[in-house]
N, C-alpha and C positions, 0 to 999 in steps of 0.2 A: 177626749175626757169621757169617761163612762158615766152614764145616767145613774142616779139613786132613785131607789124606790121607797114609798112611804113606809114608815114603821108604826105599828098599831101602838096606842097609848098603853103602858103597863107592861108592855112585852119586854123580856130580857134583852140586852144588847148582845148581839153576835159577832164573833171574829169575823174580820173583813173578808177572808177567803171564803169562809161559810156563806156570808151574806151575798156574796158575788155569785156562788152556786145557786142559791135559792133565787136570785134576781134572774139568772140566765134561765132556770127551769120554769119560772112564772112567765117569762116572755117568749117562751118557746112556742111558734106558730102563731105568734101576735104579729100584726103589720109593725114594720120598722118605723119607730118615730124619731125624727132628727133629733141627735142630742145637742146640738148646738144651732139656734136658728141663725138664718142668713141676716148679716148687719152691713149696712153701708159704711160701717167702722172700718171695714176691711180695708177702704180705700186709702186711709192714712195710718193704719197701724204700722208698727215696725219702721223698718227703713223706707216705706212708702211715703212716710212724711217727707223725707229728703227729696224724693222724685216730685211730690206734690209742690212743695216748696219751690222747687227750680222751676217747674213747668208754669206755675201762676205767675211768679215775678218775670220770667222771661216774657210770657205771652202779653201780661199787662205792660210791660216797658216798651216792647216793640210796637204793640199795637198803639200805644199813645204816640209814639214817633210818627207812625203811618198816617194816624187821624189827625194829627196836627197839620198835615200836608193836604193840599187839594185832592180830593179823590178822583182818581182815573180809573179805566180798565184795568191796568196793571195793579193798582192797589188792592183788587180783589184776590191777587194771587197770594201774597204774603199773608194777608187777614185770614183768607180762607184755610190755608196751610197751617196756621197757628191754631185755629179752631180744630183742625183735623188732629193735630199733635196731641192736644189737650184731651179729646174725646178718645183718641186711640189709647192714651195711657191709662184712662180709666177703665176702659174694656179689658185691658191686661190686668191691672191690679184687682179688679173685682173677683177674677177667678183664681187668681193664685192659692189664697189661704182656704180653698173650700175643702171640706173633710168629710162631710155627711152627704147622703143623698138628697136631702132637702135644700142643703146649701147649694148644691150642684144644680138643681132644676131651677132655682131662682137665679143663681149667678149666671148660668148659661142664657137665660132670657134677656137678662140685663146687659150681658156681654154681647148678644146678638144685636140689641137695639143700638148700643154705643158703637158697634163695628159699622153698621149701617149708617148711622149719622156722620160718623168720621169719614167714611168713604165718600159720601155725597160732599163733604166739604173739601176732601182732597180731589174730587173730580172737578168741583167748581173751580179750584184754584188751578189745576190743570188747563182747564178751558180758558181761563182768563189770560194765562201767559201766553198760550198757543195763539188765541185770537188777537191779543195785544200785537204779538211779533208780526202776525199777518197783515194787520191793519198798517202798522208803521212800514212794512215792506211795500205794501200797495201805495202809499202815501210818498214813499220814495221812487216809486215808478220801478220797482224790482218785479222781474217776470216771475221769479220763484223766491221763497225763503227757506233757508236751511235751519232746522230745528235741532235742538239736544247736541249742539256743538261743543258745549262746556262740560265738565266734569259734573257740576250741579245739575244742568239739564238732563244729562245721561242717566245719572242716578235718581233724578225725579221721574223719569219716564220708565224706568226699570221697577222702581218701587210702585208705581201706579199699577203697573201689570201685574205684579207679584199680589199686591193687596186684592186686585180682581179675582184672580184664582184662589185666594185665601178665602174671599167671601163665597165663592161658588161652592168650594168644598165645604165650609164651616156650614153653610145654609143647608145644603144636601145631606149632610151627615146629621145634623139636628132635626130636619123635618122628614127626610125619607132615608133612614139608615139602612133599609133593605137594599137599596142601590149597591152597597158595598160588599154584598155577599156573605152577611152573617156577622154575628157580634163579635167574634175574635178577629175577623179581618178588619171590622169597622174600627176596633181599638188600635189596631196597628196603624191604620190611616190617620186615627185621632191623634196619636203620638207624633206623626210626621207634622200634622197640623199645628200642633203646638210648637215643634222645632221651627217650622217655617215662620210662626208668628213672632217668636222672639228674634229670628233673622231679619224679619221684616221691620221690627222696632228698631234694631240696630242700624239697619241700612236708612230708616228714616232719621235717625239722629245723627248719622254722617251726612245725609242730605242737607239737614239744616246747618250741620258745620260747614260744609262748603259753601253755603251761602253767604258765609262771613268775607268771602273772597270776589263776591260780584261787584260790578261797579256801581249798581244801586247803592247797596250796603256801605260801600267805602266812600263813595263821592256824594250822594245824595243824603243818605242818613248820617254818615260821618260816625259809624259806629266801629269800634274796636273788635277784633277778632276775638278776643277773650270772652266778650258778651255773649257770643254765640258758643264757644267751646265749652265754658265752665258749666252753663246749664245742662248741655247736653250730658256731659260727663256725669253730672249729678243724678240725673234721671237714670242714667244705666247703673249708677251706685245704689240707687233706691230701689231698682226693680230686680237686678240679678241675684242679690243673696236671697231673695224670696222664691226662687225656682226650686221646686221639688225634682231632682233628677230622675227620680223613679217614674214619675209620670212622662218623662221623655224617653223612657226605656232604656236608660244608661246605667242605673243602679237602683237598689233598693231603699237608699237611704237619701235625706234631704241634703241638698247641696250645703 
């Protein structure tokens, strides 16, 4: 959306094209002003509303089931992962519709803060399930405990490693871009960072989907699989249409 300049009182109206030329000349050499201010409404505009509705209802419903039971070390695994999912989704949505330099600066700061908060939650959840399994193994007298033996566990471990890499790359590109050898190369890495971010989000949704088949969900919580599958699908439906493929280096048009 192009910004409009003020017109003095009493001046004759100009044709739109002529006015645009005058505005361009007047603004030449002046510092660029953001045409559209950053707004947190970007978190629920358009199809984002679908993703937000899905993640909020899913998180509240599952958290309610978990908090209705006695809290144990294991309880902190799903609770922390739910918080991580919510925060990570916000970090993705907040950057998707940025158009101006001002939006990008604010959006990147919010994105970084949300990402670190989500990674802290995911790390806490990872540690909770790891330590819980170790403690149960020790109580059973096992000499060693096998970890990540299920699809859910393997995906979770892979995702945690990917998110750690994402955060290292994102932080260094944001704080120390000179490490990447110039602006052109940094832009190429930034595109890979975006692609990897969306892949990580899809992997996260798949990991939550596989949780529907775990013994705890089936036997203890007695939750049907669709309660996991439907919200994860709706989150994808809310996020994917907002992707600008030009920012991923695939085309010059919005997906």
